[in-house]
N, C-alpha and C positions, 0 to 999 in steps of 0.2 A: 176271903171268911178268916181269919189267925185265930187259933186261941193259943194260948202256953204253952207253952212245953219246954224241956234243957235239949241243948243242943252238941253232940261228940261226935268228936272226928280221931279219932284210934285211928294208927299210925303199924296193926298187926290184924292180921288175922286173929291171935288170940281176945288183941283188945278187943274190937269187933264181939266173939264170941263171950266177952268176962259182960261187954256192956246188958247183949240181948238179954244177959244169966239176971237185971236184976229186975226190982223187984217195980210194977205199974207198968204199966204198956209201952210198949218197946218200937221200933218200926227202923227197920234197916233203909235205907233209899243208895240210890248206886248217879243214877243223871235226871231221876228224881225229874221226869218228864209225867208221867203222871199224877206224882204226887202233886208238883203245881197247881196242878188241871185242876183235879179237883177243888184246892182251896179254895180257890173259886167262889166253890159249888157251898160247901162248909164246915167246918171245924174245924184241924184232924180229929180223929180221937185220936191220941197221942201222946205222953206223958214225957217221951225223950228220943230222938230225932238221931241215928245214929250215919252218922254219911261214910262210906264202905266209897270214895272217889282216890282216897290215896290209897289203897289196900293193890300192891302191884300184884301181890300173887293168887290174883281173880284174874288177871288181865291178858296171861299168856296165851296161846295157840301149842298146843300140842299130840305130835304124830309120834305113833311107834310100837312096833308091833305086829300090826296089822291096826287101833287101837286112833279113836282121834278124839281131842279132847278139848272143849275150850271150857277155857276161865269164863266166870258168871260174872262178870267184867269186860271181857269181851262188845265193844260198841257197837254198831253195825254196820258203820264208814270203816271202823274197820277189817268186820267181813267183807265185808265188800269189796277191800281190799285185795282180800284172802285169794291163793288164786293154786286150790287144793288141785283140780283136773276133778275129770268124772263127773257122778253122782253129786256128788257134794258140790261142788260148784253148779252144777246142769239149779241143782235147788234150791239154794244160795245164792248165788246170785241175781235173779230175777228177781226171790222176796224180797234183798234192803234194795232193790231198786227203786220195786215196787212201796215201798217202807217207809214212812211219810215227806219230811224232805233235809238234807241237808242238813242244815243244822239242830233236823234234830237229830237225824239219825248219830252227826256227833254227841250224844250227849246219851238215848238208847242204851242200855246194855240187852244185852240177851236174857243174862236171870233173870235184867226186871222185867220183862218183856214175858219169860213163864211166871213170871210168881205173879204176877196182873191179870193171871190167871183169865182175862176176856176171850170170848166167846170169835173175834174176830183177831185173835193176833196172830202177827203174822208170823212169829217162829214157829210159831207151836207146830201148820204142817210138815214141813221140812223132817225139822224134827221126830213129829213123832214114824215116816215113815225111811227118816233110819233109822229105824229103831233104837231111839236115845235114851237114856237113864239121867234121872240129876243125881248129885253127891250131899249132900250135905249136913251138915257137920255144929255141934253141941258143942258148949265148954263142960255142961254133967254128959251130955249122953254118949259122946264120943257122934265119931262119921257117921255113916246108914245113906243106902243107894236106889231110887224106886227106879224100877220105868216109866218113863213119864205115863201113858195114859192112867198108876195110880199117882199120881203125883195127880193129874187137875181130878176134882171131884167137883166142883159144881161152880155154880157162877162168881165168877171171881173168887172161889174160893180152892186152897189148897192139903197138904200135905205138907208143908211145912208147920213145923209145928213153933210156937213166938223165940222160945227160944230157940230155934237153929235157923243155918245161915244157910243160907242153894251159894258152894263155891264153886263147883262144875258143872261139866253138860258135857258124857261122853258116851262111845256109840262105833260099832266098829267101820274097818274103809269099806267105804263097799268095790266088788269088786269087778273091775279093769269092763268089765262087760255087762255091768249091771246099768236098765237103762231105766230115764225119767225122764218126770217128768212134772211143772209145776206154771199155777194159773194165778191169780187172783181177777178178781172183780166186782170190781168198781167203778162211781161215780165216774172219776175222773184219776184217768193214767197212773197218778202222784198224787200223793200229800189227803188215801181216803180211808176209810176204816172200808173194812172190805161186806163185803157184799154174802160171795160167796167165796172161799182159796179153797184151791184145792195143789197136793203134790205124793206124788205114787214112786218109790222104787220096783223096776219091774226083774228081774235074772228068768231069760229064756234059756233050757237047755233042749237040744235034737229039736227043735220049735216050737216047744211047750212051755208053759211057765214053774218052771218051778220053785218060783216067791214073788207072791207084789205085796207089797203094803201101799195100803190107801188111803189118808188122811185127809181129812177135810177141813177146814173151819170154817163159824158164820152158821152154825146150821145147826147147831144142837145149843148145851148152856157150856162145853167148853170143848176146845179142838175134840176131831175123835178117829178113828179110824173103823174104817169096816167092814169088818171078819167073814162077815156072809158073801161076802159079795169077793174078797178078798180067796176064800173059800171058793167058789164056783169058777174060776180061776187055772187056780192048787193046777198042775199035770192034762192045764186044757192047750193047743191050739189058741193064739187070740185071732181067730176069723168074727165071720160076724154076730155070727149066733153070741156065740160063748160070752164078745164083745159088748155086744146089746143086753144080754140078761145078766151081766157082771151092773153094767150104766141102771140099769133097773134096777136089780137090787141093792144099789149104792142108796140111789133118791130112796130106794122105806125105809132103810138104817137112820138113814138123816130127819132129825125133827125139830124143823125153822122154827117161827116165829113169825108170824105178824109186824114188822115195826114199819118206820117212817122211807130205813133205804132199801124195803121187798117186803113183799106178801112170803107168807110160810113156802106156798104156792106157785110161786115165781120162785125162793129158790131153789125148793126140791127138784123142777124142772131143767135147770140153770147144772146142781149136780147131776141128772143123768148125759145133759150134755156131753157137760167137760170129762165126765166118767169116759164118756167116746171116744169126746177127741183125746184126750188124752193116751188108750188102748188103743186108738189106732197109731198118731205119734208111736207109741212104741213099737207098735207090727211094723212099723217103718224104718224103723233104725234097727232091727232083729236081724231085715234080710240082708 
């Protein structure tokens, strides 16, 4: 179903921001992989479609002074080819392999995946586990940066204002000895929407957890961290009892629903199992 709307293709970010500042309903589009699917179900709720595909300023991947910045227009195909090493590659690599299929990876962008704010968005758990922030710009309000947990506000709802454009995602480069774990549970090995996904980074010092970040997808209205489970790990050794306690707590913190992919009860069981599996793997790597 297609409604009437205007279309513009800005040549740079400034033109894009000016377009977003126009009156009426304005929708920025990068790869458009979700928009095209949604158009089959109902007319787009927009008066102006702003195509971002020509904005080269949104495409770089930069690493400088211990910080990594992904342009919002970086595609999943580009992420899959990126070789930063360590925990970043350890999380991003398998996430991209499990993301859709090659044709969609060539179009879909990391910024678009975050802005769609699906509970099962693939990029969200790894970026939450990396403690990422989202950069937003507007023609009238300047720029601001939000931690990713503050960016997500509800089911397919974010803190992005109508006049703002997500321009990048930034996070600190993990230390060389930081451990990681990623897993996506779906009905197929590829081209499947998550039933549960998990990403974690853990730093050990003296045999104890100095810092843990555990992020879950598809078990709440939006991708989430589990701070209580992380707190249980803080300052403790990764032994069986600590791991079991953190896994059980993560399951309690999750808020899954029943849908045609899985029941909420099954998802909660899988959260506990996957957190336990991830922490055990991290413990083995730390030896």
